[in-house]
C-alpha positions as CSV (number, residue, x, y, z in Angstrom):
1,M,-24.9,-7.4,-29.1
2,P,-22.6,-5.3,-26.9
3,P,-19.2,-6.5,-26.3
4,F,-18.3,-8.3,-23.5
5,W,-16.2,-5.4,-21.7
6,A,-19.7,-3.2,-21.6
7,A,-20.9,-2.2,-18.6
8,P,-24.4,-3.8,-18.1
9,P,-27.6,-1.3,-17.6
10,W,-29.0,-0.2,-14.6
11,T,-32.8,-1.6,-15.7
12,N,-32.9,-4.8,-13.7
13,Q,-33.5,-3.6,-10.0
14,S,-34.0,-7.4,-9.4
15,R,-30.3,-8.4,-10.5
16,A,-28.9,-5.2,-8.7
17,L,-30.3,-6.0,-5.4
18,E,-29.5,-9.7,-5.9
19,L,-26.1,-9.0,-6.7
20,E,-25.9,-6.0,-3.6
21,F,-22.4,-3.9,-5.2
22,V,-21.4,-4.0,-8.8
23,M,-17.7,-2.0,-9.4
24,L,-17.9,0.4,-12.3
25,G,-14.3,1.0,-12.3
26,F,-13.2,2.1,-15.8
27,A,-16.8,2.1,-16.9
28,H,-16.1,5.5,-18.7
29,V,-13.6,4.1,-21.0
30,P,-14.7,0.6,-21.9
31,S,-12.7,0.0,-25.0
32,L,-9.8,0.6,-22.8
33,R,-11.0,-2.4,-20.2
34,P,-9.1,-5.1,-22.5
35,M,-5.7,-3.5,-22.6
36,L,-6.2,-2.3,-18.8
37,S,-6.6,-5.8,-17.9
38,V,-3.4,-6.7,-19.7
39,L,-1.1,-4.2,-18.0
40,F,-2.9,-4.9,-14.2
41,L,-2.4,-8.4,-14.5
42,A,1.7,-7.9,-15.7
43,A,1.4,-5.6,-12.9
44,F,0.1,-7.5,-10.3
45,L,2.5,-10.3,-11.4
46,L,5.4,-8.0,-11.2
47,T,4.7,-7.0,-7.5
48,L,4.0,-10.6,-6.7
49,L,7.5,-11.5,-8.3
50,G,9.5,-8.8,-6.8
51,N,7.8,-9.0,-3.4
52,T,8.2,-12.3,-3.2
53,L,11.9,-12.0,-3.9
54,I,13.0,-9.5,-1.4
55,V,11.1,-11.6,1.0
56,T,13.4,-14.7,-0.2
57,L,16.5,-12.9,-0.4
58,T,16.1,-11.1,2.8
59,S,15.3,-14.3,5.0
60,L,17.6,-16.8,3.3
61,D,20.9,-14.6,2.8
62,P,23.2,-14.2,6.0
63,G,24.4,-11.0,4.4
64,L,21.2,-9.0,4.7
65,R,20.3,-9.6,8.5
66,A,20.6,-6.1,9.7
67,P,17.3,-4.4,11.0
68,M,17.0,-2.4,7.8
69,Y,16.4,-5.7,5.7
70,F,14.3,-7.4,8.6
71,F,11.9,-4.1,7.9
72,L,12.2,-4.2,4.4
73,R,11.0,-7.9,4.5
74,Q,8.0,-6.9,6.4
75,L,7.2,-4.0,3.7
76,A,7.6,-6.4,0.7
77,L,4.7,-8.6,3.0
78,V,2.5,-6.0,3.2
79,E,2.4,-5.0,-0.2
80,I,2.1,-8.6,-1.5
81,C,-1.1,-8.7,1.1
82,F,-2.3,-5.5,-0.3
83,S,-1.7,-6.4,-4.0
84,L,-3.9,-9.9,-3.1
85,D,-6.8,-7.7,-1.6
86,V,-6.9,-5.5,-4.6
87,A,-5.7,-6.5,-7.9
88,P,-8.1,-9.6,-8.3
89,R,-11.4,-7.5,-8.0
90,L,-9.7,-5.2,-10.1
91,L,-9.3,-7.4,-12.6
92,V,-12.6,-9.1,-12.3
93,T,-14.1,-5.3,-12.7
94,L,-12.6,-5.3,-16.0
95,L,-13.0,-8.5,-17.4
96,L,-15.9,-9.3,-15.7
97,P,-18.1,-6.2,-15.8
98,G,-21.5,-6.4,-13.4
99,R,-20.0,-9.4,-11.9
100,G,-21.4,-8.2,-8.2
101,M,-19.7,-8.4,-4.5
102,Y,-22.1,-9.4,-1.6
103,P,-21.5,-6.4,1.5
104,T,-19.9,-9.0,3.4
105,S,-17.0,-9.3,0.7
106,C,-16.9,-5.4,0.5
107,A,-16.3,-5.1,4.1
108,L,-13.6,-7.3,4.2
109,Q,-11.8,-5.8,1.5
110,L,-12.3,-2.4,2.7
111,L,-11.2,-3.6,6.1
112,L,-7.9,-5.4,4.6
113,V,-7.1,-2.1,2.8
114,L,-7.5,0.2,5.4
115,S,-5.1,-2.3,7.7
116,C,-2.6,-2.7,5.0
117,V,-2.6,1.2,4.6
118,S,-1.8,1.8,8.4
119,S,0.7,-1.3,8.7
120,E,2.5,0.4,5.7
121,C,2.2,4.2,7.3
122,F,3.9,2.5,10.9
123,L,6.6,0.6,8.8
124,L,7.9,3.5,6.7
125,T,7.9,5.6,9.9
126,V,9.8,2.8,11.9
127,M,12.0,2.4,8.8
128,A,13.4,6.1,9.0
129,W,13.6,6.0,12.9
130,D,16.2,2.9,11.9
131,R,17.7,5.0,9.6
132,F,18.1,7.9,11.9
133,L,19.7,5.6,14.7
134,A,22.3,4.3,12.0
135,I,23.7,7.7,10.9
136,C,23.0,9.7,14.2
137,R,23.7,7.6,16.7
138,P,25.8,4.5,15.7
139,L,27.6,3.5,19.0
140,H,24.3,2.6,20.4
141,Y,22.7,1.4,17.0
142,G,23.2,-2.1,17.6
143,A,22.4,-1.9,21.0
144,I,18.9,-0.2,20.5
145,M,17.5,-2.3,17.7
146,S,17.8,-5.7,19.0
147,P,16.1,-8.7,17.0
148,R,13.7,-8.4,19.9
149,L,13.0,-5.1,19.5
150,C,12.5,-5.3,16.2
151,H,10.1,-8.0,15.9
152,L,7.9,-6.3,18.5
153,L,8.0,-2.9,16.0
154,A,6.6,-5.1,13.6
155,T,4.0,-6.8,15.3
156,M,3.2,-3.6,16.3
157,C,2.8,-2.2,12.7
158,W,1.1,-5.0,11.8
159,L,-1.7,-4.7,14.7
160,A,-1.8,-1.5,15.2
161,G,-4.4,-0.2,12.2
162,I,-6.5,-3.2,13.1
163,P,-8.9,-1.6,15.1
164,V,-9.1,1.6,13.5
165,A,-10.1,-0.5,10.6
166,L,-12.4,-2.4,12.0
167,V,-14.4,0.3,13.7
168,F,-14.9,2.5,10.5
169,T,-15.6,-0.6,8.5
170,I,-18.8,-1.7,10.8
171,W,-19.4,2.2,11.2
172,L,-19.7,2.7,7.4
173,F,-21.9,-0.4,6.8
174,N,-24.3,0.1,9.3
175,F,-25.1,3.3,7.3
176,P,-28.1,2.6,4.7
177,F,-27.4,2.2,1.5
178,C,-29.5,4.2,-1.5
179,G,-31.0,3.1,-4.7
180,P,-28.7,0.7,-7.4
181,R,-25.4,0.2,-5.4
182,G,-22.8,0.9,-8.4
183,I,-19.7,1.7,-6.8
184,R,-18.1,4.2,-8.9
185,H,-14.3,2.3,-8.2
186,F,-12.6,-0.7,-8.9
187,F,-12.3,-1.9,-5.0
188,C,-14.3,-1.0,-1.8
189,D,-13.1,2.3,-0.6
190,I,-14.7,4.6,2.1
191,A,-15.0,7.9,-0.5
192,P,-17.0,5.7,-3.1
193,L,-18.9,4.0,-0.7
194,L,-20.1,7.4,1.2
195,S,-21.4,8.6,-2.2
196,L,-24.1,5.6,-1.8
197,V,-25.2,6.5,1.9
198,C,-28.3,8.4,2.4
199,A,-27.8,9.7,6.0
200,D,-26.0,12.3,7.6
201,T,-22.4,11.1,7.7
202,R,-20.7,14.4,8.7
203,V,-19.6,12.5,12.1
204,F,-17.9,9.8,10.5
205,E,-16.4,11.8,8.0
206,A,-15.1,14.0,11.1
207,N,-14.0,10.8,12.9
208,V,-11.9,9.5,9.5
209,F,-10.2,13.2,9.3
210,V,-9.0,12.5,12.8
211,A,-7.7,9.1,12.4
212,T,-6.5,9.8,8.9
213,V,-4.5,12.8,10.5
214,L,-3.5,10.1,13.3
215,V,-2.7,7.6,11.2
216,I,-0.7,9.2,8.3
217,M,0.1,12.5,9.0
218,V,1.7,11.8,12.4
219,P,3.9,9.1,10.8
220,F,4.5,11.4,7.9
221,C,6.0,13.9,10.2
222,L,7.9,11.7,12.4
223,I,9.7,10.7,9.1
224,A,10.1,14.2,8.2
225,A,11.7,15.0,11.5
226,S,14.0,12.2,11.2
227,Y,15.3,13.2,7.7
228,V,15.9,16.7,8.9
229,M,18.2,15.1,11.3
230,I,20.1,12.8,9.4
231,L,20.1,15.6,6.8
232,A,21.9,17.6,9.5
233,A,24.0,14.7,11.0
234,V,25.3,13.8,6.7
235,L,26.2,17.8,6.5
236,R,28.6,17.4,9.5
237,M,30.4,14.5,8.3
238,P,34.0,15.4,7.4
239,S,34.3,12.4,4.5
240,A,32.6,13.3,0.9
241,S,32.2,9.1,0.5
242,G,30.9,9.1,4.2
243,R,28.1,11.4,3.0
244,H,27.3,10.1,0.3
245,K,27.2,6.7,1.8
246,A,25.1,7.7,4.2
247,L,22.5,9.3,2.0
248,S,22.7,6.6,-0.7
249,T,21.1,4.4,2.4
250,C,18.3,6.5,2.4
251,A,17.5,7.3,-0.7
252,S,15.4,4.2,-1.8
253,H,13.3,5.0,1.3
254,L,12.7,8.4,0.8
255,I,11.5,7.7,-2.7
256,V,9.2,5.1,-1.7
257,V,7.9,7.3,1.4
258,I,7.1,10.4,-1.4
259,L,5.1,7.9,-4.1
260,F,3.2,6.2,-1.1
261,Y,2.4,9.4,1.4
262,G,1.6,11.9,-1.9
263,T,-1.5,9.7,-3.3
264,T,-2.7,8.4,-0.1
265,G,-2.7,11.7,1.4
266,V,-4.9,13.4,-1.5
267,I,-7.6,10.7,-1.2
268,H,-7.8,9.7,2.3
269,L,-7.6,13.0,4.1
270,R,-10.6,14.2,2.0
271,P,-13.0,11.0,1.8
272,K,-15.8,13.3,0.4
273,A,-14.1,15.9,-1.6
274,S,-14.9,17.1,-5.2
275,Y,-12.5,14.9,-6.8
276,S,-14.7,13.3,-10.0
277,P,-14.5,9.2,-9.6
278,E,-12.4,9.0,-12.3
279,S,-9.3,11.0,-11.1
280,K,-9.8,9.5,-7.4
281,Q,-9.4,5.7,-9.6
282,V,-6.1,7.2,-11.1
283,V,-4.9,8.4,-7.9
284,S,-5.6,5.0,-6.0
285,L,-4.1,3.1,-8.9
286,S,-1.0,5.2,-7.9
287,Y,-1.1,3.4,-4.2
288,T,-2.6,0.1,-4.9
289,M,-0.7,-1.1,-7.9
290,V,2.1,1.4,-8.9
291,T,3.9,1.9,-5.8
292,P,4.0,-2.0,-4.7
293,M,5.4,-2.8,-8.1
294,L,8.2,-0.4,-7.9
295,N,9.0,-0.9,-4.4
296,P,10.9,-3.9,-5.1
297,L,12.6,-2.0,-7.9
298,I,13.5,0.8,-6.4
299,Y,15.1,-0.8,-3.2
300,S,17.0,-3.7,-5.1
301,L,18.1,-1.4,-8.0
302,R,19.8,1.2,-6.0
303,N,21.1,-0.9,-2.9
304,K,24.7,-3.2,-3.9
305,E,23.9,-5.6,-0.6
306,V,20.4,-6.9,-2.3
307,K,22.0,-7.3,-5.8
308,A,25.0,-9.0,-4.3
309,A,22.5,-11.2,-2.0
310,F,20.6,-12.3,-5.5
311,G,23.9,-13.4,-6.7
312,R,24.9,-15.2,-4.1
313,V,21.8,-16.9,-3.5
314,C,21.6,-17.9,-7.6
315,C,24.8,-19.1,-7.2
316,G,24.4,-21.0,-3.9
317,R,21.3,-22.8,-5.6
318,Q,23.2,-23.4,-8.8
319,G,26.1,-24.9,-6.9
320,S,23.7,-27.5,-4.8
321,R,22.2,-28.7,-8.3
322,L,25.7,-29.5,-9.7
């Protein structure tokens, strides 16, 4: 009798039709599935804990009322939504291999993945613009970054990716899928689903490439331009302490940008590239599991105000109990 984590054979066609889609993520390393399950469960819980802590601190502590922390809270909420969409299905794939997924569930997961990725791209761009105004236009910063504008920008970041995600999800699931529907991935994404399509997808792929450039690369170029101007402004500062303080406020955001864009661009710029399914899974883990887990650590460990707010909130709750 095979172990419980072994992937079932694709001989029972009636079962394949009944289950519609089956995730085959990490089927090439069945012996590692129990260990991977523990690791990914720990990463999922740390992601929820860290991002929930960021949301709580930036909501409760009056010292974290600056626009930078307002957008940091939005980023943490996006990471929570992203993790809740991807991680449970990943754990099911590892612990219960062969468990099916209906096309509607797969389409919904793809829609949420594309929406969250788009929202994160736009939020990181807005955060870079916020840092640019704070460093390069300090006298006008308070007047420009009003609470009303912050809420408007956050709403646009949350909603802007939904139409694009909806169009491509509906378009992709209108293609005919051939044969046993085993998805060689741990969540529903464009690239593994395209490999199951038995139709000409060149027009679809061209449109995906254009949308990816607009949603991922254009924001990245805007972020890069913001940091070029920030660096130029910092180099003109006469005080070494002022330069260090200005750069320290940007370092955390820059690290997150590098982690996020360095992985999403590889996958989404070439949806049907010649990368092996196994390598795509590893790269996808970087922006679906690792980056959401590291973001709270990056922002809290390098930020004295966040650590001070954590102390104030904890001390305040202990004082109220006393």
